[in-house]
RODO-12308 format. One record per residue (C-alpha): residue number from 1; residue in one letter; x, y, z. Coordinates in Angstrom, 2 decimals. Last residue first. Layout:
BEGIN
+------+-------+---------+---------+---------+
! lomi ! rokol !    east !   north !      up !
+------+-------+---------+---------+---------+
!  NUM !     A !       X !       Y !       Z !
...
+------+-------+---------+---------+---------+
//
This chain:
BEGIN
+------+-------+---------+---------+---------+
! lomi ! rokol !    east !   north !      up !
+------+-------+---------+---------+---------+
!   87 !     T !  100.27 !   98.48 !   95.82 !
!   86 !     K !  100.63 !   99.25 !   92.13 !
!   85 !     K !  104.16 !  100.61 !   92.63 !
!   84 !     Q !  105.30 !   97.25 !   93.98 !
!   83 !     K !  103.90 !   95.41 !   90.95 !
!   82 !     I !  105.71 !   97.79 !   88.61 !
!   81 !     M !  109.00 !   97.23 !   90.45 !
!   80 !     S !  108.49 !   93.43 !   90.37 !
!   79 !     I !  107.89 !   93.54 !   86.62 !
!   78 !     I !  110.98 !   95.71 !   86.05 !
!   77 !     L !  113.16 !   93.36 !   88.12 !
!   76 !     K !  111.75 !   90.32 !   86.33 !
!   75 !     L !  112.49 !   91.95 !   83.01 !
!   74 !     S !  116.06 !   92.77 !   83.99 !
!   73 !     A !  116.67 !   89.23 !   85.25 !
!   72 !     I !  115.23 !   87.86 !   82.04 !
!   71 !     S !  117.45 !   90.10 !   79.94 !
!   70 !     K !  120.57 !   89.19 !   81.91 !
!   69 !     P !  119.91 !   85.42 !   81.61 !
!   68 !     Y !  119.15 !   85.47 !   77.87 !
!   67 !     L !  120.49 !   82.31 !   76.23 !
!   66 !     G !  120.21 !   80.09 !   79.28 !
!   65 !     A !  116.53 !   80.96 !   79.62 !
!   64 !     G !  115.77 !   79.03 !   76.48 !
!   63 !     I !  113.27 !   79.77 !   73.75 !
!   62 !     T !  110.29 !   79.21 !   76.08 !
!   61 !     H !  111.84 !   81.08 !   79.00 !
!   60 !     F !  112.49 !   84.11 !   76.82 !
!   59 !     V !  108.96 !   83.91 !   75.43 !
!   58 !     T !  107.49 !   83.77 !   78.94 !
!   57 !     D !  109.51 !   86.82 !   79.98 !
!   56 !     I !  108.27 !   88.64 !   76.90 !
!   55 !     D !  104.69 !   87.75 !   77.83 !
!   54 !     K !  105.25 !   88.96 !   81.39 !
!   53 !     L !  106.69 !   92.20 !   80.02 !
!   52 !     I !  103.63 !   92.69 !   77.81 !
!   51 !     V !  101.24 !   92.05 !   80.70 !
!   50 !     T !  103.10 !   94.50 !   82.94 !
!   49 !     L !  103.18 !   97.09 !   80.16 !
!   48 !     A !   99.41 !   96.78 !   79.70 !
!   47 !     K !   98.83 !   97.24 !   83.43 !
!   46 !     K !  101.16 !  100.23 !   83.55 !
!   45 !     M !   99.44 !  101.77 !   80.51 !
!   44 !     A !   96.00 !  101.32 !   82.07 !
!   43 !     I !   97.17 !  102.98 !   85.29 !
!   42 !     M !   98.73 !  105.83 !   83.31 !
!   41 !     N !   95.53 !  106.31 !   81.31 !
!   40 !     E !   93.42 !  106.45 !   84.47 !
!   39 !     K !   95.80 !  108.98 !   86.04 !
!   38 !     L !   95.74 !  111.12 !   82.88 !
!   37 !     F !   91.95 !  111.03 !   82.74 !
!   36 !     E !   91.81 !  112.12 !   86.39 !
!   35 !     N !   94.32 !  114.93 !   85.70 !
!   34 !     L !   92.20 !  116.11 !   82.76 !
!   33 !     I !   89.12 !  116.30 !   84.97 !
!   32 !     E !   91.00 !  118.22 !   87.68 !
!   31 !     S !   92.40 !  120.67 !   85.12 !
!   30 !     T !   88.95 !  121.27 !   83.66 !
!   29 !     E !   87.60 !  121.99 !   87.15 !
!   28 !     E !   90.46 !  124.42 !   87.86 !
!   27 !     I !   90.04 !  126.17 !   84.50 !
!   26 !     Y !   86.30 !  126.55 !   85.04 !
!   25 !     G !   86.82 !  127.97 !   88.53 !
!   24 !     V !   89.41 !  130.46 !   87.24 !
!   23 !     R !   87.14 !  131.44 !   84.35 !
!   22 !     F !   84.11 !  131.84 !   86.61 !
!   21 !     T !   86.05 !  134.02 !   89.04 !
!   20 !     R !   87.29 !  136.18 !   86.15 !
!   19 !     K !   83.77 !  136.54 !   84.78 !
!   18 !     N !   82.43 !  137.44 !   88.22 !
!   17 !     K !   85.17 !  140.05 !   88.73 !
!   16 !     F !   84.37 !  141.63 !   85.32 !
!   15 !     I !   80.65 !  141.70 !   86.12 !
!   14 !     Q !   81.43 !  143.33 !   89.48 !
!   13 !     E !   83.55 !  146.00 !   87.78 !
!   12 !     R !   80.81 !  146.63 !   85.24 !
!   11 !     D !   78.24 !  147.05 !   88.02 !
!   10 !     E !   80.53 !  149.40 !   89.93 !
!    9 !     L !   81.12 !  151.45 !   86.79 !
!    8 !     L !   77.37 !  151.65 !   86.13 !
!    7 !     N !   76.69 !  152.68 !   89.72 !
!    6 !     C !   79.34 !  155.40 !   89.50 !
!    5 !     L !   77.90 !  156.60 !   86.18 !
!    4 !     N !   74.40 !  156.69 !   87.69 !
!    3 !     K !   75.66 !  158.71 !   90.68 !
!    2 !     L !   77.34 !  161.17 !   88.34 !
!    1 !     M !   74.04 !  161.65 !   86.51 !
+------+-------+---------+---------+---------+
//
């Protein structure tokens, strides 16, 4: 009977270890998937921001660059920084 109890305890311990291993593996895989989604979203946001900043730059030039020289310079700097980070 003692041998059966020892075997049962060993089996339960192994089941517990397997569950823990599965949980850790599942959490790691989920984390990797979420990180990929985050990277894709950040890339899409950077592209959208670049387009928006280019449109703003175009508007500033259309209404008169002389009125907003500091803003245009700032926008061009931001656009060039985003382009550099893409490469």
